[in-house]
MDAnalysis code that builds the backbone (N, CA, C; Angstrom):
import MDAnalysis as mda
import numpy as np

u = mda.Universe.empty(744, n_residues=248, atom_resindex=np.repeat(np.arange(248), 3), trajectory=True)
u.add_TopologyAttr("name", ["N", "CA", "C"] * 248)
u.add_TopologyAttr("resid", np.arange(1, 249))
u.add_TopologyAttr("resname", ["MET", "ARG", "ILE", "THR", "ILE", "ILE", "THR", "VAL", "CYS", "TYR", "ASN", "ARG", "LYS", "ALA", "THR", "ILE", "GLU", "LYS", "ALA", "MET", "LYS", "SER", "VAL", "LEU", "ASP", "GLN", "LYS", "TYR", "SER", "ASN", "ILE", "GLU", "TYR", "ILE", "VAL", "ILE", "ASP", "GLY", "ASN", "SER", "THR", "ASP", "GLY", "THR", "LYS", "GLU", "ILE", "ILE", "GLU", "SER", "TYR", "ARG", "ASP", "LYS", "LEU", "SER", "GLN", "TYR", "ILE", "SER", "GLU", "SER", "ASP", "LYS", "GLY", "MET", "TYR", "ASP", "ALA", "ILE", "ASN", "LYS", "GLY", "LEU", "LYS", "LEU", "ALA", "THR", "GLY", "ASP", "VAL", "VAL", "GLY", "LEU", "MET", "HIS", "SER", "ASP", "ASP", "GLU", "PHE", "TYR", "ASP", "LYS", "ASN", "ALA", "VAL", "SER", "LYS", "ILE", "VAL", "ALA", "ARG", "PHE", "ASN", "LEU", "ASP", "SER", "THR", "ILE", "GLU", "GLY", "ILE", "TYR", "GLY", "ASP", "GLY", "ILE", "TYR", "VAL", "SER", "ASN", "ASP", "ASP", "GLN", "GLU", "ARG", "LEU", "ILE", "ARG", "ASN", "ARG", "ILE", "GLY", "GLY", "ASN", "PHE", "SER", "GLN", "LYS", "LYS", "LEU", "LYS", "SER", "GLY", "TRP", "LEU", "PRO", "LEU", "HIS", "PRO", "THR", "VAL", "TYR", "VAL", "LYS", "LYS", "SER", "ILE", "LEU", "ASP", "LYS", "TYR", "GLY", "PHE", "TYR", "ASN", "LEU", "ASP", "PHE", "ASN", "ILE", "ALA", "SER", "ASP", "THR", "GLU", "PHE", "LEU", "LEU", "ARG", "TYR", "LEU", "TYR", "LYS", "TYR", "LYS", "ILE", "LYS", "MET", "SER", "TYR", "ILE", "ASN", "GLU", "TYR", "ILE", "VAL", "LYS", "MET", "ARG", "MET", "GLY", "GLY", "MET", "SER", "THR", "ASN", "ALA", "LYS", "ARG", "ALA", "PHE", "GLU", "VAL", "LEU", "PHE", "GLU", "ASP", "TYR", "THR", "ILE", "TYR", "LYS", "TYR", "HIS", "GLY", "LEU", "ALA", "ALA", "MET", "ARG", "VAL", "VAL", "PHE", "LEU", "LYS", "LYS", "THR", "ILE", "ALA", "LEU", "LYS", "GLN", "TYR", "LEU", "VAL", "GLN"])
u.atoms.positions = np.array([
    [217.671, 77.091, 88.367],
    [217.024, 78.241, 87.729],
    [215.516, 78.101, 87.817],
    [214.873, 79.154, 88.306],
    [213.423, 79.141, 88.403],
    [212.818, 79.825, 87.185],
    [211.843, 79.161, 86.564],
    [211.165, 79.676, 85.382],
    [209.742, 80.055, 85.761],
    [209.381, 81.308, 85.524],
    [207.998, 81.741, 85.722],
    [207.259, 81.658, 84.396],
    [206.106, 80.997, 84.414],
    [205.246, 80.921, 83.234],
    [203.907, 81.540, 83.600],
    [203.435, 82.435, 82.736],
    [202.199, 83.173, 82.993],
    [201.164, 82.817, 81.939],
    [199.973, 82.438, 82.387],
    [198.831, 82.232, 81.495],
    [197.761, 83.249, 81.844],
    [197.299, 83.991, 80.838],
    [196.168, 84.907, 81.043],
    [195.005, 84.423, 80.182],
    [193.798, 84.632, 80.660],
    [192.654, 84.107, 79.910],
    [191.383, 84.865, 80.253],
    [190.428, 84.742, 79.352],
    [189.071, 85.229, 79.590],
    [188.128, 84.400, 78.737],
    [187.227, 83.678, 79.384],
    [186.251, 82.824, 78.707],
    [186.924, 81.891, 77.697],
    [187.795, 81.040, 78.200],
    [188.516, 80.067, 77.372],
    [188.286, 78.643, 77.898],
    [187.027, 78.339, 78.174],
    [186.673, 77.032, 78.734],
    [187.137, 75.878, 77.857],
    [187.090, 76.055, 76.536],
    [187.400, 74.956, 75.618],
    [188.878, 74.596, 75.590],
    [189.765, 75.559, 75.927],
    [191.199, 75.323, 75.735],
    [192.053, 75.491, 76.986],
    [191.537, 76.117, 78.037],
    [192.371, 76.467, 79.183],
    [192.984, 75.244, 79.862],
    [192.242, 74.158, 79.949],
    [192.772, 72.988, 80.652],
    [193.970, 72.392, 79.923],
    [193.905, 72.319, 78.587],
    [195.032, 71.795, 77.826],
    [196.267, 72.679, 78.001],
    [196.048, 73.984, 77.984],
    [197.171, 74.907, 78.163],
    [197.809, 74.719, 79.528],
    [196.994, 74.641, 80.565],
    [197.510, 74.489, 81.922],
    [198.210, 73.154, 82.113],
    [197.610, 72.095, 81.603],
    [198.220, 70.776, 81.773],
    [199.557, 70.685, 81.052],
    [199.701, 71.376, 79.926],
    [200.971, 71.330, 79.205],
    [202.088, 71.975, 80.020],
    [201.732, 72.932, 80.882],
    [202.711, 73.523, 81.794],
    [202.965, 72.599, 82.976],
    [201.902, 72.123, 83.582],
    [202.016, 71.292, 84.781],
    [202.664, 69.937, 84.499],
    [202.605, 69.484, 83.243],
    [203.187, 68.190, 82.876],
    [204.648, 68.289, 82.431],
    [205.219, 69.480, 82.461],
    [206.617, 69.625, 82.066],
    [207.527, 68.820, 82.997],
    [208.570, 68.238, 82.424],
    [209.496, 67.425, 83.211],
    [210.414, 68.277, 84.086],
    [210.584, 69.549, 83.711],
    [211.370, 70.453, 84.542],
    [210.506, 70.873, 85.728],
    [211.043, 70.769, 86.931],
    [210.212, 70.931, 88.125],
    [210.198, 72.330, 88.720],
    [211.246, 73.125, 88.508],
    [211.340, 74.419, 89.185],
    [210.614, 75.500, 88.387],
    [209.282, 75.356, 88.339],
    [208.426, 76.274, 87.588],
    [207.489, 77.000, 88.545],
    [207.449, 78.311, 88.423],
    [206.453, 79.125, 89.097],
    [205.344, 79.388, 88.074],
    [204.151, 78.863, 88.343],
    [203.065, 78.992, 87.369],
    [202.014, 79.963, 87.898],
    [201.808, 81.044, 87.153],
    [200.872, 82.102, 87.517],
    [199.740, 82.144, 86.485],
    [198.502, 82.103, 86.947],
    [197.333, 82.186, 86.063],
    [196.528, 83.431, 86.432],
    [196.274, 84.270, 85.439],
    [195.489, 85.489, 85.619],
    [194.233, 85.386, 84.755],
    [193.087, 85.315, 85.383],
    [191.808, 85.222, 84.681],
    [191.079, 86.558, 84.753],
    [190.427, 86.933, 83.668],
    [189.742, 88.222, 83.602],
    [188.318, 88.184, 84.106],
    [188.054, 87.343, 85.123],
    [186.709, 87.182, 85.686],
    [185.772, 86.525, 84.675],
    [186.202, 85.375, 84.171],
    [185.435, 84.628, 83.162],
    [184.055, 84.236, 83.672],
    [183.128, 84.066, 82.724],
    [181.744, 83.723, 83.072],
    [181.265, 82.436, 82.406],
    [182.171, 81.729, 81.695],
    [181.743, 80.566, 80.910],
    [182.155, 79.229, 81.516],
    [182.658, 79.216, 82.729],
    [183.135, 77.981, 83.340],
    [184.647, 77.870, 83.395],
    [185.342, 78.840, 82.788],
    [186.811, 78.831, 82.805],
    [187.347, 78.860, 84.236],
    [186.772, 79.720, 85.066],
    [187.248, 79.866, 86.452],
    [187.158, 78.545, 87.208],
    [186.081, 77.809, 86.992],
    [185.901, 76.549, 87.705],
    [186.975, 75.532, 87.307],
    [187.352, 75.541, 86.017],
    [188.424, 74.637, 85.566],
    [189.742, 75.026, 86.221],
    [190.056, 76.322, 86.199],
    [191.307, 76.784, 86.808],
    [191.340, 76.417, 88.291],
    [190.240, 76.652, 88.977],
    [190.200, 76.419, 90.420],
    [190.340, 74.951, 90.787],
    [190.028, 74.061, 89.843],
    [190.227, 72.630, 90.108],
    [191.708, 72.265, 90.155],
    [192.566, 73.154, 89.638],
    [194.016, 72.959, 89.681],
    [194.682, 73.925, 90.674],
    [193.888, 74.567, 91.517],
    [194.396, 75.643, 92.375],
    [195.616, 75.232, 93.198],
    [195.634, 74.006, 93.691],
    [196.744, 73.579, 94.558],
    [198.053, 73.396, 93.802],
    [197.985, 73.391, 92.466],
    [199.181, 73.231, 91.647],
    [199.708, 74.562, 91.123],
    [199.000, 75.646, 91.400],
    [199.379, 76.956, 90.890],
    [200.143, 77.741, 91.950],
    [201.127, 78.506, 91.502],
    [201.888, 79.356, 92.421],
    [201.086, 80.600, 92.798],
    [200.410, 81.188, 91.800],
    [199.580, 82.367, 92.025],
    [198.366, 82.271, 91.102],
    [197.218, 82.712, 91.600],
    [196.008, 82.729, 90.778],
    [195.184, 83.958, 91.146],
    [194.818, 84.721, 90.128],
    [193.960, 85.898, 90.306],
    [192.817, 85.813, 89.302],
    [191.609, 86.103, 89.739],
    [190.472, 86.234, 88.825],
    [189.776, 87.538, 89.140],
    [189.927, 88.506, 88.226],
    [189.328, 89.817, 88.398],
    [189.266, 90.516, 87.048],
    [188.435, 91.508, 86.938],
    [188.330, 92.263, 85.690],
    [189.648, 92.973, 85.391],
    [189.933, 93.147, 84.100],
    [191.162, 93.826, 83.696],
    [190.881, 94.695, 82.475],
    [191.938, 95.318, 81.977],
    [191.819, 96.206, 80.822],
    [192.217, 95.513, 79.523],
    [192.226, 94.195, 79.523],
    [192.598, 93.445, 78.340],
    [193.769, 92.515, 78.602],
    [194.158, 91.795, 77.557],
    [195.179, 90.756, 77.690],
    [196.499, 91.292, 78.230],
    [196.956, 92.420, 77.704],
    [198.281, 92.907, 78.088],
    [198.286, 93.457, 79.511],
    [197.165, 94.001, 79.945],
    [197.044, 94.414, 81.342],
    [197.141, 93.194, 82.248],
    [196.501, 92.100, 81.844],
    [196.560, 90.864, 82.622],
    [197.983, 90.301, 82.661],
    [198.673, 90.343, 81.519],
    [200.060, 89.873, 81.491],
    [200.921, 90.703, 82.434],
    [200.733, 92.016, 82.411],
    [201.512, 92.886, 83.293],
    [201.271, 92.556, 84.766],
    [200.030, 92.194, 85.106],
    [199.749, 91.775, 86.482],
    [200.589, 90.550, 86.840],
    [200.665, 89.603, 85.901],
    [201.467, 88.409, 86.137],
    [202.946, 88.722, 86.263],
    [203.432, 89.643, 85.428],
    [204.848, 90.013, 85.474],
    [205.210, 90.668, 86.806],
    [204.287, 91.421, 87.362],
    [204.543, 92.055, 88.660],
    [204.640, 91.020, 89.777],
    [203.947, 89.898, 89.616],
    [203.973, 88.841, 90.622],
    [205.154, 87.888, 90.452],
    [205.744, 87.868, 89.256],
    [206.769, 86.876, 88.919],
    [208.014, 87.019, 89.795],
    [208.520, 85.879, 90.251],
    [209.751, 85.856, 91.055],
    [210.827, 84.957, 90.437],
    [210.563, 84.396, 89.270],
    [211.525, 83.512, 88.629],
    [212.711, 84.255, 88.045],
    [213.759, 83.508, 87.714],
    [214.931, 84.080, 87.058],
    [214.626, 84.438, 85.616],
    [213.735, 83.668, 85.001],
    [213.357, 83.824, 83.592],
    [211.844, 83.746, 83.510],
    [211.255, 84.543, 82.596],
    [209.794, 84.614, 82.495],
    [209.350, 84.395, 81.050],
    [208.266, 83.630, 80.885],
    [207.660, 83.438, 79.572],
    [206.159, 83.281, 79.706],
    [205.477, 83.209, 78.573],
    [204.021, 83.131, 78.541],
    [203.544, 81.807, 77.961],
    [202.407, 81.351, 78.465],
    [201.673, 80.254, 77.838],
    [200.250, 80.746, 77.626],
    [199.930, 81.127, 76.384],
    [198.595, 81.648, 76.101],
    [197.549, 80.543, 76.267],
    [196.329, 80.949, 76.558],
    [195.276, 79.995, 76.913],
    [194.806, 79.144, 75.744],
    [195.168, 79.520, 74.507],
    [194.826, 78.704, 73.338],
    [195.984, 77.796, 72.910],
    [197.113, 77.869, 73.615],
    [198.329, 77.197, 73.174],
    [198.717, 76.054, 74.115],
    [199.742, 75.310, 73.691],
    [200.328, 74.261, 74.519],
    [201.826, 74.214, 74.247],
    [202.578, 73.669, 75.191],
    [203.959, 73.344, 74.880],
    [203.978, 72.215, 73.851],
    [204.982, 72.241, 73.011],
    [205.093, 71.233, 71.954],
    [205.321, 69.843, 72.537],
    [206.112, 69.770, 73.604],
    [206.338, 68.494, 74.278],
    [206.667, 68.753, 75.742],
    [206.910, 67.691, 76.499],
    [207.134, 67.810, 77.939],
    [208.549, 68.249, 78.295],
    [209.402, 68.389, 77.295],
    [210.785, 68.800, 77.541],
    [211.057, 70.248, 77.140],
    [210.023, 70.985, 76.765],
    [210.218, 72.343, 76.244],
    [210.923, 73.243, 77.258],
    [210.476, 73.239, 78.493],
    [211.082, 74.110, 79.504],
    [212.511, 73.673, 79.801],
    [212.759, 72.381, 79.808],
    [214.122, 71.882, 80.029],
    [215.073, 72.401, 78.947],
    [214.595, 72.483, 77.697],
    [215.411, 73.009, 76.607],
    [215.700, 74.497, 76.803],
    [214.712, 75.219, 77.284],
    [214.885, 76.651, 77.541],
    [215.928, 76.867, 78.633],
    [215.802, 76.120, 79.712],
    [216.744, 76.244, 80.823],
    [218.156, 75.872, 80.386],
    [218.272, 74.812, 79.604],
    [219.593, 74.369, 79.147],
    [220.290, 75.448, 78.340],
    [219.541, 76.176, 77.524],
    [220.156, 77.230, 76.726],
    [220.617, 78.402, 77.606],
    [219.813, 78.788, 78.560],
    [220.246, 79.852, 79.472],
    [221.480, 79.417, 80.275],
    [221.518, 78.167, 80.690],
    [222.657, 77.667, 81.462],
    [223.927, 77.560, 80.627],
    [223.765, 77.475, 79.320],
    [224.909, 77.334, 78.418],
    [225.770, 78.589, 78.393],
    [225.127, 79.750, 78.552],
    [225.837, 81.024, 78.450],
    [225.164, 82.032, 79.375],
    [225.852, 82.439, 80.433],
    [225.263, 83.329, 81.433],
    [224.983, 84.732, 80.892],
    [225.553, 85.079, 79.737],
    [225.329, 86.418, 79.171],
    [224.051, 86.498, 78.338],
    [223.429, 85.365, 78.042],
    [222.176, 85.365, 77.291],
    [221.087, 86.037, 78.114],
    [220.360, 86.975, 77.486],
    [219.297, 87.704, 78.172],
    [217.902, 87.250, 77.756],
    [217.792, 86.618, 76.600],
    [216.516, 86.119, 76.140],
    [216.712, 85.013, 75.120],
    [215.727, 84.148, 75.001],
    [215.779, 83.076, 73.999],
    [214.447, 83.034, 73.251],
    [214.449, 82.379, 72.101],
    [213.225, 82.108, 71.353],
    [213.438, 80.832, 70.558],
    [212.348, 80.245, 70.097],
    [212.445, 79.012, 69.323],
    [211.411, 78.973, 68.216],
    [211.002, 77.777, 67.839],
    [210.060, 77.560, 66.743],
    [208.684, 77.190, 67.294],
    [207.686, 77.267, 66.416],
    [206.341, 76.881, 66.809],
    [205.509, 76.497, 65.601],
    [204.378, 75.899, 65.867],
    [203.444, 75.547, 64.804],
    [202.054, 76.061, 65.164],
    [201.280, 76.384, 64.120],
    [199.866, 76.695, 64.266],
    [199.081, 75.480, 63.755],
    [198.069, 75.080, 64.532],
    [197.246, 73.939, 64.125],
    [195.783, 74.369, 64.084],
    [194.963, 73.575, 63.388],
    [193.535, 73.870, 63.294],
    [192.880, 73.735, 64.666],
    [191.839, 74.508, 64.874],
    [191.147, 74.524, 66.168],
    [190.063, 73.451, 66.197],
    [190.491, 72.208, 66.077],
    [189.574, 71.070, 66.132],
    [190.349, 69.854, 66.637],
    [189.680, 68.723, 66.715],
    [190.318, 67.516, 67.250],
    [191.434, 66.990, 66.360],
    [191.373, 67.286, 65.051],
    [192.395, 66.793, 64.133],
    [193.730, 67.535, 64.291],
    [193.661, 68.789, 64.708],
    [194.858, 69.620, 64.887],
    [195.773, 69.542, 63.657],
    [195.197, 69.835, 62.489],
    [195.964, 69.836, 61.248],
    [196.982, 70.977, 61.244],
    [198.162, 70.698, 60.738],
    [199.197, 71.718, 60.653],
    [198.775, 72.786, 59.638],
    [198.706, 74.044, 60.087],
    [198.286, 75.156, 59.247],
    [199.461, 76.047, 58.878],
    [200.313, 76.295, 59.830],
    [201.384, 77.268, 59.621],
    [202.617, 76.866, 60.420],
    [203.762, 76.962, 59.792],
    [205.019, 76.562, 60.413],
    [205.855, 77.801, 60.692],
    [206.223, 78.021, 61.950],
    [207.006, 79.194, 62.306],
    [208.416, 78.768, 62.736],
    [209.341, 78.809, 61.793],
    [210.743, 78.520, 62.071],
    [211.458, 79.855, 62.290],
    [211.985, 80.059, 63.494],
    [212.549, 81.356, 63.842],
    [213.819, 81.694, 63.082],
    [214.765, 80.783, 63.054],
    [216.052, 81.075, 62.436],
    [216.883, 82.003, 63.304],
    [218.125, 82.170, 62.950],
    [219.031, 82.983, 63.746],
    [218.638, 84.457, 63.728],
    [218.931, 85.128, 64.809],
    [218.557, 86.525, 64.996],
    [219.539, 87.469, 64.306],
    [219.003, 88.572, 63.756],
    [219.853, 89.657, 63.262],
    [219.035, 90.939, 63.211],
    [219.707, 92.077, 63.366],
    [219.031, 93.365, 63.261],
    [218.493, 93.587, 61.845],
    [219.190, 93.076, 60.842],
    [218.742, 93.210, 59.460],
    [217.381, 92.549, 59.263],
    [217.198, 91.374, 59.863],
    [215.926, 90.670, 59.747],
    [214.793, 91.458, 60.427],
    [215.102, 92.079, 61.564],
    [214.099, 92.899, 62.247],
    [213.603, 94.017, 61.344],
    [214.519, 94.652, 60.630],
    [214.176, 95.768, 59.752],
    [213.426, 95.308, 58.505],
    [213.412, 93.993, 58.284],
    [212.726, 93.439, 57.115],
    [211.444, 92.707, 57.493],
    [210.910, 93.008, 58.679],
    [209.610, 92.478, 59.060],
    [209.624, 91.219, 59.888],
    [210.818, 90.675, 60.162],
    [210.909, 89.438, 60.955],
    [210.819, 89.743, 62.438],
    [210.098, 88.888, 63.169],
    [210.105, 88.901, 64.626],
    [210.056, 87.458, 65.109],
    [210.644, 87.174, 66.258],
    [210.503, 85.822, 66.803],
    [209.057, 85.562, 67.201],
    [208.672, 84.317, 67.226],
    [207.317, 83.949, 67.630],
    [207.149, 84.263, 69.123],
    [206.256, 85.184, 69.410],
    [206.141, 85.739, 70.748],
    [205.996, 84.695, 71.861],
    [205.137, 83.664, 71.728],
    [204.990, 82.700, 72.826],
    [206.227, 81.816, 73.064],
    [207.212, 81.884, 72.175],
    [208.442, 81.120, 72.407],
    [209.515, 81.963, 73.081],
    [209.228, 83.242, 73.313],
    [210.229, 84.158, 73.859],
    [210.250, 84.080, 75.392],
    [211.436, 83.854, 75.935],
    [211.653, 83.844, 77.388],
    [212.780, 84.823, 77.699],
    [212.544, 85.674, 78.687],
    [213.475, 86.768, 78.998],
    [213.792, 86.751, 80.492],
    [215.019, 87.100, 80.833],
    [215.401, 87.182, 82.240],
    [214.567, 88.256, 82.947],
    [214.136, 87.954, 84.166],
    [213.293, 88.883, 84.923],
    [214.020, 90.196, 85.182],
    [215.320, 90.139, 85.406],
    [216.078, 91.369, 85.651],
    [216.016, 92.307, 84.452],
    [215.958, 91.748, 83.252],
    [215.857, 92.555, 82.035],
    [214.453, 93.136, 81.898],
    [213.438, 92.346, 82.246],
    [212.060, 92.850, 82.212],
    [211.881, 94.020, 83.173],
    [212.456, 93.897, 84.350],
    [212.350, 94.979, 85.330],
    [213.089, 96.234, 84.850],
    [214.124, 96.033, 84.071],
    [214.932, 97.147, 83.587],
    [214.253, 97.903, 82.443],
    [213.672, 97.169, 81.493],
    [213.157, 97.791, 80.273],
    [211.638, 97.885, 80.199],
    [210.945, 97.380, 81.193],
    [209.508, 97.593, 81.256],
    [208.660, 96.469, 80.676],
    [207.385, 96.535, 80.982],
    [206.434, 95.491, 80.608],
    [205.717, 95.864, 79.297],
    [204.477, 95.424, 79.142],
    [203.745, 95.633, 77.891],
    [203.054, 96.997, 77.884],
    [203.089, 97.644, 76.735],
    [202.537, 98.989, 76.559],
    [201.023, 98.885, 76.341],
    [200.251, 99.415, 77.266],
    [198.795, 99.285, 77.210],
    [198.135, 100.233, 76.214],
    [198.940, 101.045, 75.521],
    [198.386, 101.889, 74.457],
    [197.967, 101.058, 73.250],
    [198.439, 99.818, 73.181],
    [198.124, 98.944, 72.050],
    [197.272, 97.778, 72.538],
    [196.119, 97.576, 71.886],
    [195.152, 96.582, 72.346],
    [195.433, 95.176, 71.855],
    [196.073, 95.051, 70.680],
    [196.202, 93.738, 70.068],
    [197.617, 93.418, 69.607],
    [198.469, 94.415, 69.469],
    [199.818, 94.189, 68.954],
    [200.904, 94.698, 69.902],
    [200.596, 94.752, 71.194],
    [201.602, 95.219, 72.147],
    [202.798, 94.275, 72.200],
    [202.591, 93.020, 71.814],
    [203.730, 92.091, 71.761],
    [204.744, 92.527, 70.704],
    [204.266, 93.109, 69.593],
    [205.184, 93.630, 68.576],
    [206.015, 94.773, 69.153],
    [205.365, 95.691, 69.857],
    [206.094, 96.807, 70.470],
    [207.088, 96.296, 71.504],
    [206.673, 95.333, 72.301],
    [207.541, 94.731, 73.324],
    [208.798, 94.141, 72.687],
    [208.615, 93.349, 71.634],
    [209.757, 92.701, 70.982],
    [210.677, 93.711, 70.323],
    [210.101, 94.717, 69.653],
    [210.944, 95.743, 69.036],
    [211.720, 96.533, 70.089],
    [211.074, 96.852, 71.182],
    [211.749, 97.599, 72.243],
    [212.949, 96.819, 72.795],
    [212.749, 95.539, 73.009],
    [213.803, 94.721, 73.597],
    [214.892, 94.354, 72.586],
    [214.474, 94.009, 71.370],
    [215.439, 93.512, 70.386],
    [216.052, 94.609, 69.537],
    [215.261, 95.627, 69.185],
    [215.748, 96.677, 68.288],
    [216.280, 97.883, 69.059],
    [215.500, 98.360, 70.023],
    [215.925, 99.546, 70.769],
    [217.049, 99.232, 71.751],
    [216.829, 98.210, 72.597],
    [217.802, 97.903, 73.647],
    [218.794, 96.801, 73.276],
    [218.500, 96.105, 72.167],
    [219.430, 95.105, 71.618],
    [219.899, 94.101, 72.665],
    [218.936, 93.501, 73.362],
    [219.310, 92.480, 74.335],
    [219.902, 91.272, 73.611],
    [220.708, 90.521, 74.310],
    [221.375, 89.374, 73.707],
    [220.414, 88.196, 73.621],
    [220.014, 87.852, 72.395],
    [219.065, 86.768, 72.164],
    [219.770, 85.522, 71.650],
    [219.201, 84.365, 71.971],
    [219.733, 83.092, 71.494],
    [218.587, 82.266, 70.919],
    [218.829, 81.661, 69.770],
    [217.805, 80.877, 69.065],
    [217.940, 79.397, 69.379],
    [216.839, 78.785, 69.797],
    [216.775, 77.331, 69.992],
    [216.105, 76.727, 68.772],
    [216.821, 75.919, 68.050],
    [216.291, 75.289, 66.837],
    [215.436, 74.072, 67.208],
    [214.372, 74.343, 67.949],
    [213.454, 73.311, 68.440],
    [212.054, 73.902, 68.484],
    [211.045, 73.037, 68.316],
    [209.675, 73.491, 68.507],
    [209.421, 73.669, 70.002],
    [208.870, 74.834, 70.353],
    [208.573, 75.154, 71.740],
    [207.070, 75.123, 72.007],
    [206.276, 75.677, 71.084],
    [204.836, 75.769, 71.312],
    [204.025, 75.266, 70.127],
    [202.804, 74.869, 70.464],
    [201.778, 74.536, 69.472],
    [200.620, 75.503, 69.706],
    [200.266, 76.271, 68.676],
    [199.246, 77.309, 68.811],
    [198.022, 76.959, 67.981],
    [196.841, 77.266, 68.520],
    [195.600, 77.003, 67.792],
    [195.146, 78.246, 67.042],
    [194.726, 78.045, 65.810],
    [194.148, 79.137, 65.035],
    [192.857, 79.598, 65.715],
    [192.622, 80.915, 65.659],
    [191.401, 81.452, 66.234],
    [191.625, 82.277, 67.472],
    [192.849, 82.274, 68.009],
    [193.169, 83.143, 69.128],
    [193.235, 84.580, 68.671],
    [193.506, 85.503, 69.603],
    [193.455, 86.929, 69.267],
    [194.410, 87.279, 68.143],
    [195.611, 86.699, 68.150],
    [196.609, 87.068, 67.147],
    [196.309, 86.496, 65.771],
    [195.401, 85.503, 65.681],
    [195.083, 84.884, 64.394],
    [193.626, 85.109, 63.995],
    [192.928, 85.990, 64.668],
    [191.525, 86.250, 64.397],
    [191.402, 87.176, 63.189],
    [190.789, 86.667, 62.107],
    [190.701, 87.424, 60.853],
    [189.924, 88.723, 61.024],
    [188.948, 88.749, 61.926],
    [188.133, 89.939, 62.125],
    [188.945, 91.116, 62.653],
    [190.094, 90.823, 63.270],
    [190.901, 91.891, 63.856],
    [192.147, 92.183, 63.019],
    [192.181, 91.647, 61.810],
    [193.373, 91.794, 60.969],
    [193.712, 93.249, 60.689],
    [192.689, 94.075, 60.420],
    [192.957, 95.480, 60.096],
    [193.447, 96.248, 61.317],
    [192.941, 95.894, 62.482],
    [193.419, 96.531, 63.711],
    [194.888, 96.190, 63.952],
    [195.247, 94.943, 63.658],
    [196.649, 94.530, 63.788],
    [197.522, 95.328, 62.832],
    [197.080, 95.460, 61.586],
    [197.850, 96.217, 60.594],
    [198.086, 97.652, 61.041],
    [197.030, 98.283, 61.539],
    [197.154, 99.680, 61.965],
    [198.106, 99.809, 63.153],
    [197.951, 98.916, 64.130],
    [198.820, 98.993, 65.303],
    [200.262, 98.676, 64.927],
    [200.463, 97.673, 64.085],
    [201.822, 97.354, 63.627],
    [202.462, 98.570, 62.962],
    [201.719, 99.219, 62.068],
    [202.236, 100.397, 61.377],
    [202.646, 101.472, 62.390],
    [201.760, 101.728, 63.354],
    [202.035, 102.743, 64.368],
    [203.271, 102.398, 65.186],
    [203.407, 101.130, 65.525],
    [204.537, 100.670, 66.355],
    [205.853, 100.781, 65.599],
    [205.884, 100.315, 64.368],
    [207.122, 100.396, 63.586],
    [207.524, 101.852, 63.348],
    [206.533, 102.696, 63.096],
    [206.817, 104.118, 62.902],
    [207.372, 104.736, 64.179],
    [206.807, 104.367, 65.310],
    [207.255, 104.881, 66.608],
    [208.716, 104.527, 66.868],
    [209.117, 103.348, 66.417],
    [210.495, 102.897, 66.637],
    [211.447, 103.327, 65.522],
    [210.970, 104.200, 64.638],
    [211.849, 104.805, 63.653],
    [212.155, 103.957, 62.447],
    [211.327, 102.954, 62.176],
    [211.531, 102.093, 61.018],
    [210.622, 102.542, 59.867],
    [210.937, 102.087, 58.665],
    [210.120, 102.401, 57.488],
    [208.828, 101.593, 57.585],
    [207.841, 102.146, 58.275],
    [206.683, 101.389, 58.736],
    [205.917, 100.684, 57.621],
    [205.587, 101.390, 56.550],
    [204.805, 100.784, 55.475],
    [205.532, 99.595, 54.872],
    [206.811, 99.777, 54.599],
    [207.627, 98.714, 54.000],
    [207.743, 97.518, 54.937],
    [208.011, 97.788, 56.207],
    [208.230, 96.696, 57.155],
    [206.948, 95.899, 57.391],
    [205.815, 96.590, 57.511],
    [204.547, 95.888, 57.712],
    [204.234, 95.007, 56.500],
    [204.480, 95.524, 55.290],
    [204.265, 94.724, 54.083],
    [205.144, 93.473, 54.102],
    [206.421, 93.652, 54.429],
    [207.339, 92.515, 54.467],
    [206.947, 91.515, 55.554],
    [206.469, 92.030, 56.685],
    [206.037, 91.154, 57.778],
    [204.881, 90.270, 57.334],
    [203.917, 90.851, 56.641],
    [202.773, 90.069, 56.173],
    [203.176, 89.088, 55.074],
    [204.152, 89.465, 54.259],
    [204.656, 88.553, 53.236],
    [205.304, 87.328, 53.875],
    [206.082, 87.565, 54.916],
    [206.707, 86.453, 55.649],
    [205.633, 85.534, 56.212],
    [204.585, 86.114, 56.796],
    [203.505, 85.321, 57.381],
    [202.816, 84.455, 56.334],
    [202.550, 85.013, 55.154],
    [201.885, 84.244, 54.103],
    [202.721, 83.052, 53.671],
    [204.030, 83.245, 53.592],
    [204.917, 82.151, 53.187],
    [204.893, 81.015, 54.205],
    [204.628, 81.345, 55.465],
    [204.634, 80.322, 56.505],
    [203.428, 79.388, 56.411],
    [202.415, 79.791, 55.661],
    [201.261, 78.912, 55.466],
    [201.563, 77.820, 54.438],
    [202.668, 77.985, 53.695],
    [203.023, 76.998, 52.654],
    [203.827, 75.884, 53.293],
    [203.187, 75.106, 54.166],
    [203.878, 74.032, 54.876],
    [204.056, 72.833, 53.952],
    [205.082, 72.080, 54.258],
    [205.380, 70.900, 53.429],
    [204.649, 69.667, 53.994],
])
């Protein structure tokens, strides 16, 4: 089974190398690694290019934002299964991809998987800030504000081609629309891996406090578009997030 992993970035000199190395150091060998850079100006491109011979595909050009860049990667992907490695994140360990492949191999009817993740401080100490335990999937949980942690989600390429890529109408929460479309609208068969898959650093786009209100507005719009009780679901979603900061 070939796994395509896509990293998109723009001016991420401080973190891009760790993200890339966490992919390149995986013990599973059949990985197609695609890196899409938004024409960075801070030295990010030079770091990526130092690993050029280890990359399956590399593009550096201006784009319309993160989700446009992801869509470029999805169009290039040739793997059986596709997932993302954001430029601020890392795999939790060197066996993460092997665990993903093992779950897909366990049941040929599985169309997507997800697992657990942690958020750590954006410094050398990497203090645990937030614990994201996915738990088993259900439609009831979706209606109550639950979503799987996006960077742990891996989906078969045939399903991506069938149901479409990321909606560029949303600048910061298109991952929410993507997950609702796949899990709620089309009800693809998901499987939960009770293992940590990713380690995420606070301060990335999804955790940036300055954009919190934009996230709220887009989330509300997305839930309403999919026919859910938007105000209630967004409130419950934020309540779930707050509880995840209460790590033991």
